[in-house]
N, C-alpha and C positions, 0 to 999 in steps of 0.2 A: 343571607346565610352567614353564620359566624365562621370566622377562620378556624381551622383546625389547630390544636396545640402545636403541631409540628411547624405549621406556617408561621405562627406567632413566635416560635422559638427562633426560626430562621431570621425573622425580622429583628429580634433582639440581638442576635449575633451581628447583623448588619449595622444596627444602631451603635453597638459597642465599637465596631471597626471604624465607624465615622467619627465617634468621639475621640478615638486615638489617632486618627489619620490627619493628613495635612488639612489645615483649616478647621480642625476639631477644637475641643475644649482644652485650654492650656493646663488646667488642673489635671484632667484625666490623662493627658499626654505626659505629664511629669511623674505620674505614679510608677512605683516599682513594686516588686513582690514584698520587700521589706516594709515599704511605706503603707501597704494595704493590710498588713497583719492586724493592726488594732481594729480596723473596720470589720474584718471578718469575724473577729471575736465579738465585737459590739453587736453586729447584726444577728449573730446566733442567739445572744442573750435577749435581744429585743423580740425575737420569735418566741422565746420562752415566756417573756412577759405578756405577749399577746395571747398565748395559750392560757396563762393564768387568769387574764382579764376576761376571756371568753368572748371577745368581740370578733365576729366573723370578718368584717371589713378590715379591721386592724391586722388580723392574722394574714389575710390575703396580701396586704401591703408589705408586711415584714418578711413573709416568705419570698416575695418578689425581690426585696432588697438583699436577702441572703443569696438568692439565685444569681443576682447581678454580680456579686463578689466572685462566684465561680466563673461566670462568663468573663469577668475582668481578668482573672488569672489565666484563663485559656487564651485570651487575646494576646496578653503579654508573651506567653509561651509560643504562640504562633508567629509573632513578630520575630522571635529569636530562633525560629526554625526548630523548635524542640518538639512540640506536640500541638494538637488542635482539640477543639471540643469533640470532634468525631472520634479521636483516639480515647478521650476520657469516657465517652458514652459506650464505646466498644468494650473497653476494659471493664467497665461497670457491669454491662450486660453479661459478658462472659463469666465474671465472678459470681454474679447472682445465679446464673444457670448452673454453674459448677457446684455451688454450695447448697443447691436445692434439688438433689437427685431424687427426692421423694415426690417432686412436682414434675421435673423435666426428665426423669429417668425411671428406673424400676425399683428404687428403694422404697421401703415402707417405714413410717414412723407412727407411733401410737398417739402421741400428743405433742404439745408445744415443747415440753421438757426434752423429749427425745430429739425433736428437730433441732433444738439449740445445742444439745450434746453432739449431734452429728455435725453441725456447723463448726463447732470448735475443733473436732477431729480433722475435718477437711482443712481448716485453716492452719492447724499445726502441721499437717502433711505438706501443705503448700510452702510453709516457712522452712521446713526441714532442709529443703534444697538450697535455701539462701542463707543458711547458717543460724536460723532462729534457735535459741537455746532454752527458752523458758516459756511457760504458759502465760507469763505476765507480759511477754512482748506484745506490743500493740497498745499499751496504756501509756499515752504521752506524759512525759514529765511536766509538760507545760499546762496540763489541766489544773484548774483550781484544786487546792490541796484536799478539800473535803470530797470533791467529786472523784479525784484520783484515788483516794483511800477506798471509796466504795467500789470503784471499778476493779482495783487490785483484789479486793476481797471476793468480789463476784467471780473473777477469773480463777482464783484459788479454789473457791467452793465448787466450781464445775468439775474439778478433778478430785473432789473428796476431801480437800483440806479445809475443814470448816467445823464449827461447833455443831453438836447434835441438836440442841434446842437453845432458844434464846436465853433461857435461865442461866445456862453455863456462861454465855457471853456477858450477862449482867453481873455475875460473880467476878468476872475479870475486870469489869468496870470498877467494882468496889475495891478490888485489890489495887488497881491503879490509883484510885482516889487516896487510899492509905499511903501509897508511895509518894504522891504529891504532897500530902500532909507532912510526911517525914522530911521531904526535901525543903519545903517551906520553913519548917521548924529549924532546920540546920542553916538556913540562909544560903544554900548552895545554888546560885543563880543558874549555872549550867545544867545542874541536875533537875532543877525546877522546869526548865525549858524542855528537857528530854522527857520527863515524866508527864508533863502536860500534853506533849505530843502523843505519848502512849495512851493517855486517858481519852483524848479526842478520837484516836484511831479505834479504841475499844468501843466507844459510844456509837461510832458509825456501824460497827458490827451488830450492835443491838438493834439499831434502826433497820438495818438490812434484813435481819432475821424476823423483824416484825412487819416486813413488807413496806417499810417507809423509806422514801428517798431522802437521804440525809441532807443533800444539797438543797432540795426543795424545802425540807423541814426548817433548816436554818434560814433560808431566804424568807420564809413566811414569818419567822420570829423577828427578823430584821425589819420586815415591812410593818409588823405590829408595833415594834419599838418606835419606828419612824412616825407612824400615824399618831401614836399617843404623845410622843415628844412634841410634835407640831401643835397638838392641842394644848399642851402645857405652855408653849411659846405664845399661842394665841390668847390664852387666858392672861398671861403676864402683860402682853401688849394692850389688852382691853383695860387693864388697870394703869396704863401709862408707864409700864416697867419692862425690863428685859429679864431673861432667865438668870443672867449673871448678877442681877440686883437682888434676887430673891434668896431667902434663907433656905436651908435644907428642909426645914419643917414645911415651909410654904410650897416648895417643889413637891414634897411628898404628898401634900394634900391635893395639889393640882393633878398629880399623876393618878392618885386614887380616884379622883373625880372623872378623869378621862377614861380610866378603866371601867368605872361604874356605868358609863354611857354606852359601853359595848356589851353585847350578849356574849357570855363565855361560860365555860364550865367552872364550878366552884373551886376545883383543884388546879386551875390553870397556873402555870408558873409565870414568873415575871421576867421578861427579857430586860436585862440591864438594871434591874432593881432588886 
């Protein structure tokens, strides 16, 4: 009979304690909260990649690696006498119960939209006692810029600060493009940077209102560029050359050939070209 998830989780906690204990792994014993920060971010993105790739085994592995980072931080906190995994689980369960009164209480919501609005109200009420001053609180500044822009827009939209339709947001994009043109023409580097930021932020709005995740959208474009550029490199190598040896015309021909080998819509835009 297979072990229960709870038993396996207890075994994982014991494994982590052994890695950090006397006679454990020197590397694991040397880690701190700060040293682990890059791994936490890396593992989260590897989970996203596994989801995109659609491989079940890969996703199981990457979710495990991400969970291990949480266990690692709880072990460090326990050693310092701050908190344990039990505290984290209790806090999480309490919060989920409190923010789902339509499941664990007598509240009623009509759909997912009402459930989300209720969640936001409860979260704001919780934060009011701790001095939270904005509906934008809770969006970390450390998020990748594109993802942070989308999360800020989503937060603002939940309280009615939003475009009515995507067409209005698209007009804003066109306005920002004109302002970028003007800044470029003037050669004002500081203003170009500022206006490009506004343009990117506006484009995220259009993506969001179209139901598109801007971070995922750009990630896919980067993947496409990477795939095609590697094909260009392969073609150059096959001819005994490198990309840096080729002329612009040769690179363009190789790029178009790589593009032609992939199925795509006729109106597809070209990342990086």
